[in-house]
C-alpha positions, 0 to 999 in steps of 0.5 A: 529469485524465488521460482514462484515469482518468475512470471510476476508481472506489473499488471498481476501485482497491480490486480493483486493490490486491488484485491487487497484494497477491495477486501479492506473496503468490504471489511470496513463496511461489514457491520461486525463489531465496531472495532473488529475490522479496524486493524485487519482493514488497515493492514490490508490497505497498507499491503495494497499500497505496498503492492501498488508501489511494487507494481510500478517498480516492477514495470521499471524493470526491478527484479523480485530480489530488489523488490523483496529488499525493500521489505515493507518500507513504504517510504523507500518504495515511494522514493524509488518509485518517484525517482523512477518517474511516478507522480503522486500528489503532495498530500499522498507523499506527506501521508506516506511519510507520516505513516512511516514516521509513526511506524504505523505499518509495523504497528498494525501488523503486530496489533499494538494498541498502546501508543507512546506518550509522544501523542502519536495516533494511528492513521484511521482506516478512512484516511488510509483508504483515501491514501490507497486510492490515491496511490492506485490512481497514480500507478494506474496509467503505467500499469493499466493504460487501458483503464481495464481495472477498476475498484 
């Protein structure tokens, strides 16, 4: 375990995820160049999804090394979280599976703008914002039972 992570709490990860989500929403609403916020906002939203799922897994006593071993694989995180009891809406699960199948999280991290000829399209920031909110609300009862964190 890395020394900096010794005090890493589920609630702390949850709040950090909220910060990434809020930054993405502000960026999307910012009014800059029309395309300038799309990649960065999508990256922030994917990272928020990752952190929400890792917060839930940390609550389930996963240690930092186990979390790090998941890398950025949202599908594996979702499988682990649902196996540990997290309930998500079927459309949320389907959207995660779709993003994973499209390799969208990797694509947005490296700003790939060309898509293969198989017709795959990136997931829109608006769809990703809804997905992130769904994951947040699925995780909230476990990580924030008193409802003290809101976006």
